[in-house]
C-alpha positions in Angstrom: 99.0 143.3 104.4 98.4 140.4 102.2 94.5 139.1 101.7 93.9 135.6 102.4 93.4 134.4 99.0 97.0 135.4 98.5 98.0 134.3 102.6 96.3 131.1 101.4 98.4 130.8 97.9 101.7 130.6 100.4 103.8 127.7 99.7 103.3 125.2 103.0 106.4 123.3 101.4 108.9 126.2 102.5 106.7 127.4 105.6 108.1 124.1 106.9 111.2 124.3 106.1 111.5 127.9 106.9 111.3 125.9 110.6 113.8 123.5 109.9 111.1 120.3 108.4 111.9 118.5 105.7 110.1 116.0 103.8 111.2 112.4 104.9 110.0 111.1 101.0 110.2 113.5 98.4 108.7 114.0 94.5 107.5 116.7 92.1 103.8 116.2 93.9 104.0 115.7 97.4 106.1 115.3 100.1 105.8 113.2 103.7 106.9 114.7 106.4 107.3 113.4 110.5 106.2 115.7 112.7 107.3 117.1 116.2 104.0 117.1 117.4 103.8 113.3 118.2 106.9 110.7 118.2 106.2 108.4 115.4 108.2 106.7 113.0 106.3 106.4 110.2 106.0 110.2 108.5 101.6 110.6 108.8 102.0 114.4 107.8 101.5 114.6 103.6 101.9 118.2 101.7 100.1 118.2 98.1 103.0 120.3 97.0 100.7 121.1 93.4 97.4 122.2 95.6 99.0 123.5 98.2 97.2 121.7 100.9 98.2 119.1 103.7 96.4 116.1 105.7 97.7 115.0 108.6 96.7 111.0 108.1 97.2 110.6 112.3 94.4 112.7 113.3 92.4 112.6 109.8 92.4 116.2 109.4 93.8 118.8 107.0 93.3 122.2 104.9 94.9 125.0 104.4 98.3 126.9 105.5 96.4 128.9 107.4 94.8 125.6 109.3 98.5 124.6 109.3 99.7 127.5 111.5 96.4 127.8 113.8 97.5 123.9 114.9 101.3 124.7 115.1 100.9 128.1 116.7 98.4 127.3 118.9 96.4 130.6 117.7 93.0 131.6 116.5 92.4 132.1 112.4 92.8 135.5 112.9 96.6 135.3 114.6 97.1 132.6 111.8 96.3 135.4 109.4 98.5 138.1 111.3 101.4 136.2 111.7 101.6 134.8 108.1 100.1 138.0 106.3 103.5 139.7 108.4 105.8 137.1 107.8 106.2 137.1 112.0 107.1 133.7 113.3 106.8 132.8 117.0 108.4 129.5 118.8 106.3 126.7 117.6 104.6 125.2 120.5 105.6 121.5 120.9 104.1 119.3 123.8 106.6 117.9 125.6 105.8 114.0 125.2 103.6 112.1 128.8 105.9 108.9 130.1 104.6 105.6 129.1 103.4 103.5 132.2 106.0 100.0 131.3 103.5 97.0 130.7 104.0 93.7 130.3 102.8 92.2 127.0 99.5 89.7 127.1 100.8 87.9 123.8 104.1 86.6 123.9 105.7 85.1 120.6 107.3 82.2 121.0 108.0 80.6 117.2 106.9 80.8 113.8 107.6 77.9 111.4 105.7 76.4 108.0 101.9 76.1 108.3 100.9 72.3 108.7 99.1 71.6 111.5 96.3 69.9 110.9 93.6 71.8 112.8 95.4 75.0 111.4 94.6 73.8 107.7 91.4 72.2 108.8 90.5 76.1 110.0 91.8 77.7 106.6 89.5 75.2 104.8 86.2 76.0 106.5 86.9 79.5 105.9 87.0 78.8 102.1 90.3 79.1 101.6 92.6 76.2 99.3 95.8 75.8 101.7 98.1 75.1 98.6 97.4 79.2 98.3 98.0 80.4 102.0 101.3 78.1 102.3 103.3 80.9 100.4 101.8 83.7 102.7 101.1 82.3 106.2 103.0 80.4 108.4 102.3 78.5 112.0 102.7 80.8 114.7 103.0 79.8 118.3 102.4 82.3 120.9 101.8 82.6 124.8 98.8 84.2 127.0 99.6 83.8 130.8 101.9 80.9 130.8 99.6 79.1 128.1 100.8 78.2 124.7 98.9 78.7 121.9 99.2 78.3 117.7 97.3 79.7 115.0 97.7 81.3 111.5 100.1 83.8 111.4 100.1 86.5 108.6 103.2 89.1 108.5 103.4 92.4 108.2 105.7 95.1 107.1 107.1 95.8 110.0 107.2 92.1 111.4 104.4 91.9 113.6 101.6 89.4 112.5 97.9 88.9 112.2 96.7 85.8 114.1 94.0 83.6 113.1 92.7 80.4 114.4 89.0 79.0 115.0 89.3 80.3 118.6 91.1 83.4 118.4 91.2 86.7 116.4 94.8 88.9 117.3 97.9 89.7 116.4 101.6 90.6 118.2 103.0 94.2 117.7 103.8 96.6 115.5 100.6 96.7 113.3 101.1 97.3 109.9 100.5 96.8 106.7 101.5 93.9 104.5 102.3 94.9 100.7 103.2 92.2 97.6 105.6 93.8 95.3 104.9 91.7 91.9 107.1 94.7 89.6 102.7 96.3 88.6 101.7 99.7 88.1 98.2 98.0 89.9 97.7 97.3 93.5 94.8 95.4 95.1 93.9 96.7 98.4 92.3 94.3 101.0 91.0 95.1 104.7 92.2 91.6 106.0 94.3 88.4 105.3 91.5 86.5 105.1 90.3 88.6 102.3 93.6 88.4 100.4 93.6 84.7 100.7 90.0 84.1 99.3 91.1 86.7 96.5 94.2 84.3 95.9 91.8 80.7 96.0 89.5 82.0 93.8 92.1 83.5 91.1 94.7 80.6 91.9 97.6 83.6 90.9 98.6 87.1 91.8 99.6 88.7 88.7 99.9 92.6 90.6 100.7 93.8 93.4 98.6 93.6 96.6 98.4 95.5 99.7 96.5 94.0 103.1 95.4 96.8 105.8 95.3 94.6 108.7 92.6 96.7 109.2 91.4 100.1 107.9 93.1 102.2 110.6 96.1 101.6 108.6 95.0 103.1 105.8 97.3 105.8 106.1 100.2 103.6 106.6 99.6 102.4 103.3 99.0 105.5 101.0 102.9 106.3 100.3 102.5 102.4 98.6 99.3 103.0 97.3 99.8 106.0 96.0 102.2 105.2 93.6 99.9 102.6 91.4 98.4 103.8 88.3 95.1 102.0 89.5 93.6 100.1 92.5 91.0 97.9 93.5 89.2 98.3 96.6 88.4 95.1 98.2 87.1 96.5 101.6 83.9 95.5 103.6 80.8 96.3 103.2 79.6 98.2 105.9 80.2 101.8 106.3 83.8 102.1 108.0 85.0 99.9 104.7 82.8 103.6 102.5 84.9 105.8 104.2 87.8 103.7 103.5 87.1 103.9 99.8 86.3 107.5 99.4 89.4 108.7 101.7 91.7 106.7 99.2 90.1 108.6 96.7 90.7 111.7 98.0 94.2 111.1 98.6 95.9 109.5 95.8 93.8 111.5 93.4 96.3 111.0 90.7 95.2 106.9 90.9 91.8 105.4 89.6 90.9 103.7 92.6 88.3 101.2 91.4 85.6 99.9 94.2 84.8 96.2 93.9 82.9 95.9 97.0 79.9 95.5 94.4 81.7 92.1 93.3 80.1 91.1 97.1 77.6 93.2 97.6 74.9 91.0 99.4 77.9 90.3 101.7 79.9 91.4 104.8 83.6 90.9 103.3 85.0 89.0 100.4 85.7 85.6 102.4 81.9 85.5 103.5 81.0 85.7 99.8 83.6 82.9 98.9 81.9 80.5 101.7 78.8 81.2 100.7 79.5 80.1 96.8 81.2 77.3 98.1 78.6 75.8 100.1 76.1 76.1 96.8 75.2 73.0 94.9 78.2 72.0 92.7 77.3 72.6 89.0 79.8 72.6 86.1 81.2 76.1 85.4 80.3 77.3 82.3 83.3 80.1 82.1 86.6 80.0 84.3 86.0 80.3 88.1 86.3 83.2 89.9 86.1 87.1 89.9 85.3 89.2 86.6 87.4 92.4 87.3 
């Protein structure tokens, strides 16, 4: 019988391959998998080949090959050690998916067009956003709720869904996902919401790096494959517990990238947009240097 330390050194990659599970994305350092434990289209299970560890973004859990066998085999620690130590394999327990009752979406997308309505332009200005910056990334989206039609500033994500904002509405059109901007850079700026992203553009007037907008910190797992390929990641998350956790998690999940927390630049404010609004509301004084954020 192998020792526990020897068992932990058994390759997770080889173990999954024996089960017929192959990565949908693979490189020398890690692989991303679609696990049969739940229905998903975006791989949410990462195996670090170097450290021989796994992490499930969907559950926020990870560990060694023993922890993985405990989950997949539905067994306790002693049974997992016995199975791995003896080389024994049992059929993987895969729960049957529960039927999902049909639902009628509360919000129905009608159309999108160039952003031009004065009410929406005025709303962006009230948030400190330069409309010229917003025009390149946002659309005017018309939608209906319970037969009544509305419109809002729309920010599209990579899966075709929308984040919607207006003075009286905050919502979105499924599917929920992240939004990425690829400028072929090895540096990426990560934002929690698109108003923070537009605030940065309003300050700097240009984007010379790549960018990733989470559209909610719960989407961080979906952003890892994109963020992880960059040498440097600058985070502009909210100054709250969720934002701090997201930055810490990003540092853990992207060990080969330099993750720089930029929230200290607006430490007295909830987020970057609130900071930018406060800065613009101050009495105007002729600037001594270029306006913007010193990176």
